Every structure is written in structure tokens, then in C-alpha cells.
RODO-2510 file (C-alpha; in nm, 4 decimals, decimal comma):
residues 466
     n   res          X          Y          Z
     1     x     0,0009    -0,0013     0,0018
     2     x     0,3021     0,2252     0,0261
     3     x     0,6373     0,2574    -0,1533
     4     x     0,8307     0,4878     0,0782
     5     x     0,8598     0,5308     0,4535
     6     x     1,0508     0,7862     0,6574
     7     x     1,3569     0,5640     0,6756
     8     x     1,3587     0,4773     0,3052
     9     x     1,3009     0,8412     0,2124
    10     x     1,6079     0,9396     0,4189
    11     x     1,8007     0,6564     0,2585
    12     x     1,7018     0,7806    -0,0865
    13     x     1,7954     1,1373    -0,0022
    14     x     2,1440     1,0200     0,0888
    15     x     2,1770     0,8007    -0,2192
    16     x     1,9020     0,6897    -0,4618
    17     x     2,0953     0,3726    -0,5344
    18     x     2,0853     0,2760    -0,1684
    19     x     1,7045     0,3119    -0,1762
    20     x     1,6804     0,0946    -0,4866
    21     x     1,9015    -0,1705    -0,3363
    22     x     1,7105    -0,1714    -0,0127
    23     x     1,3770    -0,2192    -0,1932
    24     x     1,4963    -0,4728    -0,4515
    25     x     1,8027    -0,6433    -0,3035
    26     x     1,7935    -0,6049     0,0763
    27     x     1,9929    -0,9296     0,1198
    28     x     2,3033    -0,7374    -0,0042
    29     x     2,3111    -0,5154     0,3045
    30     x     2,6190    -0,5090     0,5252
    31     x     2,5949    -0,6740     0,8638
    32     x     2,4558    -0,4419     1,1306
    33     x     2,7280    -0,3514     1,3793
    34     x     2,6766    -0,3837     1,7532
    35     x     2,7412    -0,0105     1,7857
    36     x     2,4408     0,0664     1,5655
    37     x     2,2294    -0,1811     1,7557
    38     x     2,3154     0,0022     2,0801
    39     x     2,2155     0,3382     1,9235
    40     x     1,8826     0,1989     1,7994
    41     x     1,8057     0,0556     2,1424
    42     x     1,8765     0,3909     2,3075
    43     x     1,6456     0,5726     2,0688
    44     x     1,3679     0,3203     2,1254
    45     x     1,3965     0,3421     2,5039
    46     x     1,3758     0,7257     2,5015
    47     x     1,0794     0,7156     2,2641
    48     x     0,8847     0,4874     2,4928
    49     x     0,9678     0,7013     2,7995
    50     x     0,8504     1,0156     2,6193
    51     x     0,5029     0,8715     2,5996
    52     x     0,4626     0,9198     2,9752
    53     x     0,4703     1,2957     2,9088
    54     x     0,1394     1,2412     2,7279
    55     x    -0,0164     0,9424     2,9117
    56     x    -0,3140     0,7232     2,8284
    57     x    -0,2518     0,7202     2,4574
    58     x    -0,3623     0,4566     2,2069
    59     x    -0,0748     0,2595     2,0550
    60     x    -0,1259     0,2230     1,6804
    61     x     0,1753     0,0057     1,6139
    62     x     0,0657    -0,2864     1,3895
    63     x     0,1546    -0,6405     1,4963
    64     x     0,2987    -0,7053     1,1511
    65     x     0,3706    -0,5011     0,8321
    66     x     0,0688    -0,6442     0,6492
    67     x    -0,1568    -0,4416     0,8827
    68     x    -0,0180    -0,0972     0,7972
    69     x    -0,3170    -0,0232     0,5717
    70     x    -0,5641    -0,1318     0,8334
    71     x    -0,3987     0,0704     1,1089
    72     x    -0,3885     0,3767     0,8807
    73     x    -0,7664     0,3517     0,8437
    74     x    -0,8005     0,3091     1,2225
    75     x    -0,5771     0,6137     1,2847
    76     x    -0,7977     0,8272     1,0572
    77     x    -1,1071     0,7045     1,2446
    78     x    -0,9478     0,7895     1,5778
    79     x    -0,8978     1,1499     1,4712
    80     x    -1,2724     1,1958     1,4894
    81     x    -1,3223     0,9995     1,8125
    82     x    -1,3676     1,2532     2,0978
    83     x    -1,2643     0,9872     2,3511
    84     x    -0,9143     0,9602     2,2027
    85     x    -0,6816     1,2459     2,2820
    86     x    -0,3370     1,0867     2,2357
    87     x    -0,2012     0,8349     1,9858
    88     x     0,1416     0,6689     1,9755
    89     x     0,2939     0,5598     1,6421
    90     x    -0,0050     0,6984     1,4548
    91     x     0,0101     0,5752     1,0952
    92     x    -0,0519     0,7967     0,7943
    93     x    -0,0037     0,7278     0,4231
    94     x     0,0014     0,9846     0,1467
    95     x     0,1460     0,9753    -0,2038
    96     x     0,2633     0,6181    -0,1372
    97     x     0,4661     0,7382     0,1624
    98     x     0,4087     0,5994     0,5126
    99     x     0,4994     0,7583     0,8420
   100     x     0,4607     0,6438     1,2010
   101     x     0,4386     0,9527     1,4176
   102     x     0,5853     0,9095     1,7643
   103     x     0,3145     1,1061     1,9465
   104     x    -0,0037     1,2774     1,8273
   105     x    -0,1862     1,4911     2,0825
   106     x    -0,5320     1,6504     2,0493
   107     x    -0,5067     2,0308     2,0640
   108     x    -0,8612     2,1723     2,0637
   109     x    -1,0021     2,0996     1,7191
   110     x    -0,6540     2,0312     1,5839
   111     x    -0,3649     1,7971     1,6542
   112     x    -0,0144     1,8517     1,7840
   113     x     0,2407     1,6281     1,6084
   114     x     0,5538     1,5309     1,8036
   115     x     0,8678     1,3473     1,6904
   116     x     1,0935     1,2239     1,9743
   117     x     1,4738     1,2380     1,9525
   118     x     1,7144     1,0901     2,2038
   119     x     1,9812     1,3597     2,1481
   120     x     2,0410     1,6861     2,3357
   121     x     2,0665     1,8966     2,0167
   122     x     1,8922     1,9034     1,6822
   123     x     2,0607     1,8354     1,3506
   124     x     1,9465     1,9374     1,0017
   125     x     1,8517     1,5733     0,9439
   126     x     1,5967     1,5916     1,2252
   127     x     1,4339     1,8985     1,0728
   128     x     1,4063     1,7232     0,7380
   129     x     1,2639     1,4114     0,9039
   130     x     0,9897     1,6170     1,0644
   131     x     0,9253     1,7992     0,7359
   132     x     0,8493     1,4729     0,5589
   133     x     0,6067     1,3801     0,8353
   134     x     0,4381     1,7184     0,8059
   135     x     0,4096     1,6684     0,4309
   136     x     0,2272     1,3371     0,4811
   137     x     0,0040     1,4779     0,7548
   138     x    -0,0945     1,7716     0,5332
   139     x    -0,1624     1,5309     0,2472
   140     x    -0,3941     1,3312     0,4735
   141     x    -0,5789     1,6571     0,5631
   142     x    -0,4959     1,6236     0,9312
   143     x    -0,5535     1,9593     1,1033
   144     x    -0,2118     2,0299     1,2585
   145     x    -0,1676     2,3055     1,5149
   146     x     0,2079     2,2425     1,5333
   147     x     0,4759     1,9864     1,4610
   148     x     0,7551     1,9708     1,7159
   149     x     1,0757     1,7895     1,7958
   150     x     1,0855     1,6613     2,1511
   151     x     1,4420     1,6036     2,2728
   152     x     1,6590     1,5723     2,5823
   153     x     1,7111     1,8828     2,8008
   154     x     2,0888     1,9108     2,8442
   155     x     2,0399     2,1244     3,1600
   156     x     1,8252     1,8709     3,3392
   157     x     1,9699     1,7389     3,6686
   158     x     1,8088     1,4378     3,8297
   159     x     1,6847     1,4808     4,1839
   160     x     1,4883     1,1772     4,2977
   161     x     1,2459     1,0250     4,0499
   162     x     1,2747     1,1273     3,6836
   163     x     1,0841     1,4506     3,6199
   164     x     0,9491     1,3919     3,2694
   165     x     0,8311     1,7552     3,2452
   166     x     1,1899     1,8759     3,2963
   167     x     1,3717     1,5994     3,1100
   168     x     1,2353     1,6952     2,7691
   169     x     1,2209     2,0185     2,5750
   170     x     1,0356     2,1032     2,2553
   171     x     1,1184     2,2864     1,9345
   172     x     0,8530     2,3848     1,6817
   173     x     0,9565     2,3080     1,3235
   174     x     0,6267     2,3884     1,1533
   175     x     0,7513     2,7029     0,9842
   176     x     1,0536     2,5189     0,8492
   177     x     0,8422     2,2258     0,7331
   178     x     0,5992     2,4567     0,5535
   179     x     0,8865     2,5846     0,3460
   180     x     0,9899     2,2318     0,2476
   181     x     0,6567     2,1018     0,1170
   182     x     0,7196     2,1693    -0,2514
   183     x     1,0714     2,0230    -0,2557
   184     x     0,9588     1,7186    -0,0582
   185     x     0,6757     1,6509    -0,2992
   186     x     0,9246     1,6567    -0,5873
   187     x     1,1689     1,4348    -0,3989
   188     x     0,8989     1,1816    -0,3088
   189     x     0,7941     1,1517    -0,6723
   190     x     1,1540     1,1241    -0,7871
   191     x     1,2294     0,8501    -0,5350
   192     x     0,9174     0,6568    -0,6342
   193     x     1,0492     0,6575    -0,9877
   194     x     1,3857     0,5265    -0,8612
   195     x     1,2119     0,2291    -0,6942
   196     x     1,0321     0,1479    -1,0225
   197     x     1,3507     0,1464    -1,2308
   198     x     1,4320    -0,1832    -1,4050
   199     x     1,7912    -0,1641    -1,2764
   200     x     1,9816     0,0188    -1,0028
   201     x     2,0743     0,3783    -1,0933
   202     x     2,4365     0,4283    -1,1862
   203     x     2,5868     0,6432    -0,9104
   204     x     2,9573     0,6743    -0,8432
   205     x     3,0864     0,5996    -0,4951
   206     x     3,1545     0,9161    -0,2997
   207     x     3,1151     1,0975     0,0300
   208     x     2,7466     1,0001     0,0321
   209     x     2,8666     0,6501     0,1212
   210     x     2,9406     0,7862     0,4712
   211     x     2,7351     1,1057     0,5159
   212     x     2,5183     1,1549     0,7105
   213     x     2,5231     0,7826     0,7834
   214     x     2,7456     0,4960     0,6709
   215     x     2,5496     0,3269     0,3908
   216     x     2,4515    -0,0314     0,4581
   217     x     2,5279    -0,1189     0,0957
   218     x     2,8825     0,0091     0,0994
   219     x     3,0226    -0,3436     0,0834
   220     x     2,8257    -0,4100    -0,2346
   221     x     2,9032    -0,0822    -0,4081
   222     x     3,2719    -0,0952    -0,3155
   223     x     3,3325    -0,4581    -0,4129
   224     x     3,5363    -0,3517    -0,7186
   225     x     3,7577    -0,1182    -0,5104
   226     x     4,0782    -0,3050    -0,4217
   227     x     4,1696    -0,3351    -0,0548
   228     x     4,4947    -0,1576    -0,1327
   229     x     4,3259     0,1355    -0,3120
   230     x     4,4446     0,4881    -0,2382
   231     x     4,0814     0,5647    -0,1437
   232     x     4,1526     0,4079     0,1940
   233     x     4,4262     0,6576     0,2782
   234     x     4,3596     0,9316     0,5305
   235     x     4,5964     1,2158     0,4479
   236     x     4,3894     1,3595     0,1623
   237     x     4,0429     1,5058     0,2063
   238     x     3,7788     1,2421     0,1084
   239     x     3,6131     1,4756    -0,1446
   240     x     3,9457     1,5203    -0,3188
   241     x     4,0109     1,1447    -0,3247
   242     x     3,6711     1,0707    -0,4747
   243     x     3,7117     1,3527    -0,7274
   244     x     4,0352     1,1929    -0,8442
   245     x     3,8887     0,8424    -0,8477
   246     x     3,5684     0,9321    -1,0337
   247     x     3,7731     1,1546    -1,2645
   248     x     3,9735     0,8599    -1,3929
   249     x     4,2580     0,8210    -1,1396
   250     x     4,1564     0,4755    -1,0183
   251     x     4,4774     0,2890    -0,9561
   252     x     4,7616     0,3478    -0,7121
   253     x     5,0197     0,3836    -0,9878
   254     x     4,8399     0,6884    -1,1277
   255     x     4,7819     0,8293    -0,7796
   256     x     5,1490     0,7986    -0,6844
   257     x     5,2463     1,0347    -0,9679
   258     x     5,0476     1,3075    -0,7949
   259     x     5,2063     1,2848    -0,4506
   260     x     5,5428     1,3408    -0,2837
   261     x     5,7393     1,0116    -0,2689
   262     x     5,8475     1,0986     0,0880
   263     x     5,4993     1,1925     0,2092
   264     x     5,2696     1,0270     0,4591
   265     x     5,0361     0,9412     0,1702
   266     x     5,3147     0,7368     0,0070
   267     x     5,3837     0,5552     0,3344
   268     x     5,0155     0,4679     0,3588
   269     x     5,0021     0,3456    -0,0019
   270     x     5,3082     0,1256     0,0649
   271     x     5,1366    -0,0205     0,3712
   272     x     4,8241    -0,0978     0,1723
   273     x     5,0114    -0,2588    -0,1115
   274     x     5,2209    -0,4711     0,1266
   275     x     4,9065    -0,5590     0,3293
   276     x     5,0595    -0,4342     0,6504
   277     x     5,0481    -0,1249     0,8699
   278     x     5,2413     0,1994     0,8918
   279     x     5,3516     0,3758     1,2092
   280     x     5,5927     0,6556     1,2822
   281     x     5,7983     0,4676     1,5394
   282     x     6,0008     0,7705     1,6453
   283     x     5,6861     0,9570     1,7415
   284     x     5,5441     0,6390     1,8945
   285     x     5,8403     0,5854     2,1281
   286     x     5,8395     0,9535     2,2309
   287     x     5,4724     0,9350     2,3230
   288     x     5,4929     0,6038     2,5080
   289     x     5,7829     0,7264     2,7186
   290     x     6,0259     0,5281     2,9276
   291     x     5,9959     0,1522     2,9325
   292     x     5,8844    -0,0254     3,2425
   293     x     5,7320    -0,3594     3,3342
   294     x     5,5178    -0,2000     3,6039
   295     x     5,2209    -0,1366     3,3771
   296     x     4,8526    -0,1542     3,4509
   297     x     4,6379    -0,2214     3,1439
   298     x     4,3089    -0,0595     3,2316
   299     x     3,9694    -0,1293     3,0858
   300     x     3,7278     0,1263     3,2247
   301     x     3,3669     0,0710     3,1270
   302     x     3,1316     0,3626     3,1541
   303     x     2,7729     0,4082     3,0491
   304     x     2,6322     0,7359     2,9131
   305     x     2,2551     0,7018     2,9526
   306     x     2,0316     0,9561     2,7807
   307     x     1,8155     0,9503     3,0919
   308     x     2,0279     1,0027     3,4081
   309     x     2,0257     0,7044     3,6396
   310     x     2,1868     0,8692     3,9450
   311     x     2,0942     1,1765     4,1426
   312     x     2,2858     1,4933     4,0593
   313     x     2,3613     1,3548     3,7132
   314     x     2,2727     1,5115     3,3795
   315     x     2,1661     1,3372     3,0579
   316     x     2,4554     1,1457     2,8980
   317     x     2,6776     1,1984     3,2036
   318     x     2,9224     0,9113     3,2320
   319     x     2,8649     0,6486     3,4966
   320     x     3,1559     0,4153     3,5689
   321     x     2,9979     0,0731     3,5921
   322     x     3,2966    -0,1641     3,5743
   323     x     3,6742    -0,1823     3,5465
   324     x     3,9376    -0,4472     3,4884
   325     x     4,3073    -0,4096     3,5563
   326     x     4,5713    -0,6428     3,4128
   327     x     4,9238    -0,6282     3,5562
   328     x     5,1999    -0,6588     3,2981
   329     x     5,4347    -0,8034     3,5621
   330     x     5,2459    -1,1111     3,6768
   331     x     4,9206    -1,1053     3,4728
   332     x     4,7245    -1,0496     3,7920
   333     x     4,3676    -0,9383     3,7181
   334     x     4,1601    -0,7028     3,9311
   335     x     3,7883    -0,6796     3,8484
   336     x     3,5015    -0,4751     3,9840
   337     x     3,1535    -0,3829     3,8660
   338     x     2,8312    -0,2316     3,9934
   339     x     2,6014    -0,3675     3,7205
   340     x     2,3443    -0,4633     3,9875
   341     x     2,3470    -0,1216     4,1591
   342     x     2,4963     0,1857     3,9884
   343     x     2,4879     0,3778     4,3147
   344     x     2,7952     0,1774     4,4223
   345     x     3,0046     0,3686     4,1674
   346     x     3,1785     0,5862     4,4263
   347     x     3,3029     0,2795     4,6129
   348     x     3,4461     0,1384     4,2912
   349     x     3,6269     0,4601     4,2092
   350     x     3,8034     0,4538     4,5468
   351     x     3,9181     0,0970     4,4803
   352     x     4,0341     0,1949     4,1318
   353     x     4,2387     0,4879     4,2633
   354     x     4,4197     0,2744     4,5194
   355     x     4,4946    -0,0009     4,2705
   356     x     4,6383     0,2337     4,0074
   357     x     4,8833     0,3888     4,2539
   358     x     5,0819     0,0657     4,2560
   359     x     5,1925     0,0977     3,8927
   360     x     5,4464     0,3157     3,7146
   361     x     5,2340     0,3410     3,4012
   362     x     4,8621     0,3014     3,3250
   363     x     4,7595     0,2203     2,9662
   364     x     4,4057     0,2189     2,8335
   365     x     4,2425     0,2329     2,4876
   366     x     3,9343     0,4437     2,4287
   367     x     3,7791     0,6833     2,1815
   368     x     3,6473     0,8715     2,4830
   369     x     3,8477     1,1150     2,6893
   370     x     3,8783     0,8993     3,0007
   371     x     4,1271     1,1433     3,1490
   372     x     3,8548     1,4061     3,1576
   373     x     3,6191     1,1570     3,3164
   374     x     3,8798     1,0611     3,5770
   375     x     3,9412     1,4273     3,6564
   376     x     3,5681     1,4713     3,7078
   377     x     3,5624     1,1944     3,9670
   378     x     3,8920     1,3102     4,1297
   379     x     4,0851     0,9977     4,0350
   380     x     4,3553     1,1987     3,8654
   381     x     4,3784     1,4435     4,1528
   382     x     4,6281     1,2032     4,3051
   383     x     4,9789     1,3006     4,1908
   384     x     5,0601     0,9320     4,2065
   385     x     4,8358     0,8700     3,9066
   386     x     4,7981     1,1824     3,6944
   387     x     5,1418     1,1788     3,5251
   388     x     5,1475     0,8103     3,4246
   389     x     4,8174     0,7455     3,2462
   390     x     4,8276     0,6930     2,8667
   391     x     4,5475     0,6536     2,6110
   392     x     4,7039     0,4088     2,3713
   393     x     4,4531     0,5042     2,1004
   394     x     4,5722     0,8632     2,1088
   395     x     4,9325     0,7453     2,0999
   396     x     4,8637     0,5470     1,7843
   397     x     4,6641     0,8266     1,6238
   398     x     4,9412     1,0792     1,6906
   399     x     5,1975     0,8304     1,5624
   400     x     5,0151     0,8168     1,2256
   401     x     4,9205     0,4513     1,2714
   402     x     4,7469     0,3367     0,9566
   403     x     4,6085     0,0221     0,7979
   404     x     4,3422    -0,0585     0,5413
   405     x     4,0512    -0,0458     0,7930
   406     x     4,1542     0,2325     1,0323
   407     x     4,0159     0,5106     0,8148
   408     x     3,6670     0,3809     0,8846
   409     x     3,7080     0,2268     1,2275
   410     x     4,0029     0,3232     1,4471
   411     x     3,9176     0,0679     1,7121
   412     x     4,1029    -0,1815     1,9272
   413     x     3,9461    -0,4572     1,7161
   414     x     4,0675    -0,3293     1,3759
   415     x     4,4134    -0,2426     1,5009
   416     x     4,4582    -0,5721     1,6841
   417     x     4,3503    -0,7721     1,3796
   418     x     4,5991    -0,5787     1,1670
   419     x     4,8832    -0,6535     1,4084
   420     x     4,7746    -1,0176     1,4396
   421     x     4,6100    -1,1068     1,1054
   422     x     4,5308    -1,4681     1,1982
   423     x     4,3143    -1,3635     1,4969
   424     x     3,9633    -1,2167     1,5213
   425     x     3,8243    -1,0298     1,8230
   426     x     3,4810    -0,8979     1,9222
   427     x     3,3445    -0,5424     1,8997
   428     x     3,3748    -0,3344     2,2154
   429     x     3,0021    -0,2520     2,1876
   430     x     2,9281    -0,6130     2,2815
   431     x     3,0413    -0,5293     2,6346
   432     x     2,8199    -0,2228     2,6548
   433     x     2,5143    -0,4152     2,5305
   434     x     2,5712    -0,6976     2,7781
   435     x     2,6464    -0,4628     3,0671
   436     x     2,3236    -0,2678     3,0201
   437     x     2,1110    -0,5731     2,9397
   438     x     1,8167    -0,6794     3,1541
   439     x     1,9363    -1,0390     3,1117
   440     x     2,1514    -1,1433     3,4074
   441     x     2,3269    -1,4169     3,2025
   442     x     2,4466    -1,1530     2,9523
   443     x     2,5753    -0,9288     3,2295
   444     x     2,7810    -1,2181     3,3647
   445     x     2,9842    -1,2130     3,0414
   446     x     3,1095    -0,8598     3,1018
   447     x     3,4003    -0,9345     3,3366
   448     x     3,5453    -1,2000     3,1049
   449     x     3,5147    -0,9753     2,7977
   450     x     3,6800    -0,6825     2,9731
   451     x     3,9656    -0,9093     3,0845
   452     x     4,0076    -1,0357     2,7288
   453     x     4,0177    -0,6813     2,5899
   454     x     4,2923    -0,5980     2,8354
   455     x     4,4910    -0,8990     2,7128
   456     x     4,4484    -0,7753     2,3534
   457     x     4,5679    -0,4309     2,4596
   458     x     4,8693    -0,5802     2,6401
   459     x     4,9599    -0,7875     2,3344
   460     x     4,9337    -0,4846     2,1046
   461     x     5,1426    -0,2716     2,3329
   462     x     5,4186    -0,5307     2,3695
   463     x     5,4138    -0,6052     1,9956
   464     x     5,4749    -0,2449     1,8947
   465     x     5,7410    -0,1874     2,1621
   466     x     5,9586    -0,4700     2,0322
***
């Protein structure tokens, strides 16, 4: 009964070929990463919580996709039912485009449309999402008083039970959406034509493969790009690389003629062609500092919930929920977690501080600024700790570490698997998902996974210091 939805419209805006592939060849999608799964779960949890701001609503979510048409008819009937004042996931279809509106609230003789976001700020993408929904609502002749984005209040501080009225803030986007109606109508019709094409549209690979989201068909569209292609290098701007590639410079030999033979780009090309990695060892040794065997490999697990779980905390404020320490001297392991009760965090931080004082160097790997976090909780206030803590990820970044996958994922997993090609390790997000799971059996796996990650870090560190 419909051709497009909000998600497929967004996909088509980013790349029409991605829309076509999704509709006609969905089996060619890349595997969903654990990190994306974690983000989807967070968004769903916040969306459900937001409903309590407007209680006693009717949930219009169909039990299966075949019922979309029926639930659309039911939604339209509910608009005229004076006993129904709130609907969740209200379904509307116009011009072969389906939307499921997070919350629809009666506002006198009109309706207030609300789209829930789990972030603390609003991107252009969110405005365009809401504009498509407004376009469909207008097409269905729904009397709309306003369409708003409901998102997390960054200034909210928890004090006791969650105050839903203070946790969320609203931003009207009706004026913006009004100005988008004509362009959206054209885009919807254009994308419907794309879906009806006999073959996928011919679109060159480019920055749209990653912006605003990494395309789930990248693996398919890039299958002819060699693993040692200059496109995987990091020193040139991506737009410039794609301009060269789509302009006819498609092999490394041609690309090499354009760059300095002593440049970082050339070092990266050499690493790709030799199927190895590159690192500036001089910079690496300078950043690592003096050698010692008294090293603590630290795995510090923290959770950044959209909805604060502790008093005096703000949205997305870090909560330390577990740590694991591996001694480089005797492989002794120290573990601690508060997965059953986050309020025990302060006790764990005291234990962590005392343990770290015993070592001459503390090494961790994280994309987050753990030093800032540790300052916040006074762990680094101790002079016995502050000078000896090292983020190994930053060390590698600043040493120009490079391999064929690090442009897209500079993680412990990708770096470890480059240093030890015969081994495969799990995504770090697995630990986060298990740690925040309602399933006790999954939470039990956390300590072992954190210990294993520390062993991978230790092995990487020792490998590069040889």
C-alpha cells in the first residue's frame, strides 16, 4: 500500500541507489554492527519514556507489516473519536509514503504532532525528518496546530524520580516544514520513480557513502575497489580522493604520480600494497615514554545514559559501571563492577584509585576522553596517578598509525586484527550491550570480555614496543 517510509526516504535522499538496493536487493546489506544496535536501542527506550509525558494514549503500532493499511484507516477514524486524545505511532499514508508519528496529541479542534529524539541537540537531518512527516500529515488533511521535535534537555539534573516535564524540551519546526513542502513533494515523486527502475541507478561511490550515515550497501558498491586502493588513505580530504577516483585516477600507480614520494600518503600506499600497517615509530616511542614492566592495562567501562540514572547527574553523564586491571608483571587481574546497583560507583572509584597507585604506568584504549572523566571523579587528583596514564589510542593516532581499515574504524578490534592477522576479536560494543542488558546471564559475560580486551591491549602494546 506504500512505496516509501521515513527511513527509506532518508536513505534515498542520501543516495538513490541505496534506496533501490534496499527495496529490490535487501539481502546485499552489510551486517549491522553492535554499535548501531546500541544506538537503535537507546532511541527506542527514550521514545517509549517520552510517552509518559502524554499518558493514556492509544498505541497504533501494527503487529505485523501487512496491517499498515488497516492501522492507517484506524488512525484516521481515531482523529474523529472525541474519547481519544493521544495516539502513539499513529500511521498515515500519502502519495505512497508511510509515516509512524511518535506522538499525536489533540489540541482543541486540531492535533499537535511530536517526533521524539534521544539527542540533546537538533541536526538538520531531524528537521528534514519532521518535514516529511508534516508533508504526509498535510496530504492526509490532518488539522495540525504544530509539529515539534521533543528532545533531551541538556540542563536537566536528576533529583529523585525522573521529572518527565523537565527531562524533555520542545522545538517547533512547523515554519521550516511549511517551506519544504514543494521540494519534498518533488523528492518523493523522484524516489518513487527510482524504486520502479528496471535496474539500479548508476551512481559513483563518494562521500554519500558515509554522510550523514554509513551506507549499509557500502560493501556491495565498493566490491570492485581493491583493498589496497588509495581511497583508503587518510591524508587527503575524502572529497578530493573521490574527485580523483571518479575523474579517472583509479589505480595506485596513477595516484602515486600526484604525491610526494616521501609523504605520509606514500607511506600509507606502501602499507596498503604490502598488506601491513604503517607507524611513525620515532613519534610512537616519544609518546609512550620510558619503558617499564610496572604497567597496569586498564579497561574502564562507563555508560552514558540519555536519561540520568543517578541523582545529581545530567543526561549522557558518564557512569563508571565496571573496570578491569591487568598487571603486565604477573598477569594479575583485578575486576570490579556495579552492574546490579549503579549507586555503588563511588566505592568502585576509590578501589580503582588505590589499585592504580601501585603501577608506574597506566595504559588504556578508548575513543572517549577517559582522562577528563577521571578528573571529574577526582581519580587523577592524586599526583601518584595523573602523570602516568596513557590513552594508547591517542598514541597510535598521533603516531600516524594506519592500515586498510583504520580510516573507517580506528578501534582496538581493527588495530589488533591488523597486528595479528590470524586472529579475530569482538566489537567493544558487545560489552556495553551486555552490561546494560536486563538479562543477568548476559551481564555475567562482562568481566570476562573486559579481561580479554585488556589482554588484547597488552599484546598490542608489547608487539609495537619490540
